N, C-alpha and C positions, 0 to 999 in steps of 0.2 A: 504494500500500500504506500502511495506517495503522500508525504506530509508537506504542508506549506508553512513556511516561517516568514513573517513579515517584520521588518525593522522600521520603527517610527522614530523620528527625531523629536525628543521632548521639547515643549515650547516654553516652559517656565524659565524666565531669565533670557529668552532669545531676543534677536534684533527686532527693531520696529521699522516701518517704512511709510512712504508717501508715493502717489502715482498719477495721472493722465487726462485725456480729453475726449469728449463724445464725438462720434463720427458715424459714417454709413458703412455697411458691411463691404469688405474688400473682395467681392466676387464669391464664387462657390468654392468651399474648401473640399475638394473631391478626393484628396489623397492623404487625409489625416491619419497618422500612424501612432500607435501606443502599444508598448510591450506590457503595460500594467493595466489590469482591468478588474472590475468587481464582477465576478460570476456568481450565479445563483442568488443575485441580489433582488431586492424589492424596490419598486418605484418609490421615489420620494415625492410626497405631495407638495404642491406649491405652498410655500410658507413654512415648511418644516426645517429647511436649512437655508435661509435667506442670506447667510454669511458666506456661502461657497461661490466661487467663480470658476469659469472654464478658461484656460489659457491656450491660445494657438500661436505657435512660433513659426514664422515663415522664413525658410532658408532655401533660396533658389526655387526649384520646383517641388520641394518637400514642405509639408506642413506637419509639425509635431504638436502633440497634445499633452498638457499637464493640467493639474488643478491648482487652485489657490484659495486663500481664506482672507476675508476682510476682518481685521481686528480693530480698526477705527476708521473714521471717514477719509483718512489719507494714507492708510496702511494696508497693503496686501502682502501676505507671506506665501512663499512657495518653496519647493526644494531647490537647493543649490545646483544639482545636476541638471535641472530643467533649463537654467539660464546660461550654462557654460556650453559652448560649442564642442561637440565631440571630437572634432578634428584637431583642435588646439586649445589653448587656455583662454581664448577670448570670451568675453561676455556678450550675450546677445544684445543687439541694438534695440532700444525702445521702439523705434519705428517698425521693427519686424515682429513686435509683440502685441497681441490683441487679447484684451481681457473682457470676456462676455459675462454679464452679471444680470441679476434681477429676474431670472427664470430658471426652472429646472429642465427646460426643453432644449434640445439641440438646435431647434429652429429659432432660438432667440437671436435677435439682430442688434440688441443694445450692447455697445461695447465702448471701452476706453483704451487708450494706449499710454503706457507709462512715460514719464518724463525722465526717469532715471531707474536703472537696474543695479542693485548692489548685492554682490556675492559676499558671503561670510569670508573674511580675510584668511581664515584658517581652514577653509573647506579642503578636504582631501578626496579627490576622485577615485583613489585606489581603495579606500575603505569606507567612504561616505561619511567620515566624521565631519561634524559641523555642516551638514547638508541642508543649508537654509539660505534663502535669498529674500530680499525685500524689493518690492516694486513701489516706486514713488508716484503718486497720482494727485491731481487737484482734488479738492474736497468732493466726495461722493454724497449726493443727496439721499438720505435714508428714507425709507417708506416701510412702515410696519408690515411684516409678513412678506415683503418683496425684496428689500435690500436692507440688511442690518449687519452690525458688527457682532462678533462673538467674544465673550470674555475668556481669558486664559485660565485654565485649571491650575490652582495653586496648592493642591493637597497632595499627600503621599499616594502613590499608586501601588496596589498589591497584586500578587499572582491571583489569577482567576477572576479579576475584576473585569467587567464588561466594557468594551470600547466600540464605538461606531466608526466604520470605514465607509467611504463614499467614492463614486467614480462615474465619469462619462465615457470612459475608454471603450475600445472595441471589445467584443465578447469572445474573440478568438485571437491567437497569437498572430502578430504581424498583419492584423486586419486593416481594411480601409474604412472610409466613412460609411460605406454601405453596411458595415458590421456593427456600427454604433447602436446602442439602445436608443429609443426615442426620447428618453428622459434620464435624469440623474438616478443612479442606483445606490442602495445602501445595504449593508449587512452588519450584524453584530459579531465581534470576535472577542476573545478573552486573553488577558495578559498571561504569559507563560511563566512557569517556574524557571529560575535561572539555569538549572542544570540542563533542561531541554534545549535552551538557546545556545548554550556553550558548545554544543555539538557543531553548530554553524559558526559561531563567533566566540572563540575562547576567552576573549577579554570582557564578555558581557557579565555584568554584576547584578544589576537590578533595573527595574523600570524607572527608578528615581535617579539613575546615573545619566550617561550620555546617549542612551538608546532605550526605546521601549520595544519589547519583543512579544509578538502574538503567535500562537501556534495552533494548527488544525487539530491537535490532540483533543481540544475542548469543543471543537466546532465541526462535527462530521457533516460533510456535504457543502461546507462553506469554504471557498477558496480565498483564504486570508492573504494570499500573495498578490491579489489582483486589484487592490485599490489604486486609483490613479496616482502617479507620482506627484508629490507636492500638495495633494488635497489634504485638508485638515481632517484629523481623527479626533473624535470628541468623546467625552465622558458625560453622561447625563446625571444630573442631581435635581430631584423634585421636578422632573419633566423639562428641565432647561439644559441646553447644550453648553459645554465648556470645552474650549480647545486644549487638548492634551498634547498633540504633536502633529507632525506632517509625515505622510507616507514617504519613505525613503527608498527602500529596496526589499525584494523578497527572494526566496530561494526554495526550490523543491528538493526533497530528500526522500529516500525510501525508508 
């Protein structure tokens, strides 16, 4: 049996950001690719996660997909590896970055573009340490249930604690836009015991250190590896979402 392990970058004490300008949709994104997806997910109703955004990065003829999270009216967080070009150490240009917000639908046409993209200065692409970036935008107008910020979770995280993952990505490996679900998907995963995660990452200590690890041991049929890169992962308290981390990377093992 294959098991999936997902590593999430904890958000407590992370960077803040600001970002972008309204515009019209830049044509049809017909070849969006994403290696990270939520499979066996449930549709997110409009208003259930108004703090999540969909990022599309344009590079030549390629369009790559990530997720992001609004933490205040001028701050969007995403994964560091989403904004660093794979071919070199350059950071993606704001003019090639589109941030879609205010809807759970892939057909949403409201977007902004960042004025500045900031990668964590100690991000390491080899082991995904400090895998976080901030997108600076002009002030976003909030609308209850449509566009909102999410508070950062500031409590201790324990093994077996539930966490929510989200994603707009394709539902099969190396898929195109035709494989995207029509709407944002979500699933619940659970925090792993350190010993299970150390099989993949020997330096892993606990969910309160530099990474949060979730494992399919607790979630049969849920592919915990498949949350969109950079999308916020939340912990709910009294029915309210709190941002605990950003999806960083996942791995399969037998």
